[in-house]
N, C-alpha and C positions, 0 to 999 in steps of 0.2 A: 505494499499498500503504502504508495509513494508520500501521501501526505503523513504519514507516520516518520517518514527518512526529515523531517522537516520540526521533527520537535524541538531538537537543540538541546544544548546540556539544563538550560535551569529548567525545560520541559522534562525533561531527564528525571531530574531532582523533585521536582513537582509529582510526577509517577510516583517514583521511587516513595515519596511519603506517602502518598494514596493506595500504598497497594500493602504499607507495610506498619507494623505497630504491634502489639497488642495481643488482637484480636485476627485471627486466622479467616483468611475470608472463607465465605461460605458456598459451597460448590454447589450443594441443592438449590441454595436459594438462587444461585446463576441459573442453573439449569432451568428452575420454574419461570426463571424472568426473560432466560433466552426463546424459552419457547412457549413464553406469551409478548415478547417483542422482536424476534429477531425470524422466527424460525416462517414466517409469511414469505423472505425473503430468501434467506440463507438455512440451508441444511445444518441444524442444531443438532442434531442426535439420531444414532444408528436406525429409530425405528420410525423415522419422519421417510416418509414418501414422495412428500414435490415441494419444490421449492422453487425461486425464479432461476434463469439458466442467468442471467445477468448478475446473481450474487454469489461469490464463492464461498462452499461449504465452511464449515467453522474448522474442519480437520485441514483444509487446506491455508487457512490462515495462520493455524498454531503450527503448522510444519514450517512455514514458509522461513527462509534464513535470519531474518529482522525480526521472529516475531518476540513479541516480551510481553508477558503480564502489565507491567506498567506502562508499557506505550498503547497497548488498547486499551487501558481502562479511563487514561487519560481520554485516546479520542472519543469514548464511548459519552464524554461529559461534552463534548461538543463537535457531534456525529458530523459528514458532511449532510450538503440539501436532500439527497435522495433518502434520507436517513429519515423516521419521526425524531420528533422531538419528544422522547420516554422520559424527561424531568427525573431523570436516575442521580439518585447519592452517590457521593463517594464512593459509600461502602457494599452499593446496590452493582459499580459500574465496576468494582475490585471481584466483585462476587462472579457477574458476567466474563470477566478475562480471565479468574482462575479455572472456571469450570471449561473456558474455552482449553485452555491448556491441555487440563485433563483429556478433552473428547483428541487432542493432538497427539495424544500418546497413547491413544488406542490404538491397538493391531487392526 
């Protein structure tokens, strides 16, 4: 995702701050949110049968060489114009990003 490459050092520091801390991301909540907000366009789970051909599956995003949970969480807080304004909290964005990373590790 080209937009993610433009985060810069300050963005990476902010992304790290969003996804680190005493509470770990909640992958179950991330899956629930992804099924609610993302599944209309992206394949977010192995049991999903259809999505837009124009949007990459979560596995593809998570397996890209420059994938970072922190960058994805930051990106979800200010998504591209084709994405709906989900009004996610920082914690929810981190949950989705962590879930995406989990899906990317699945066989």
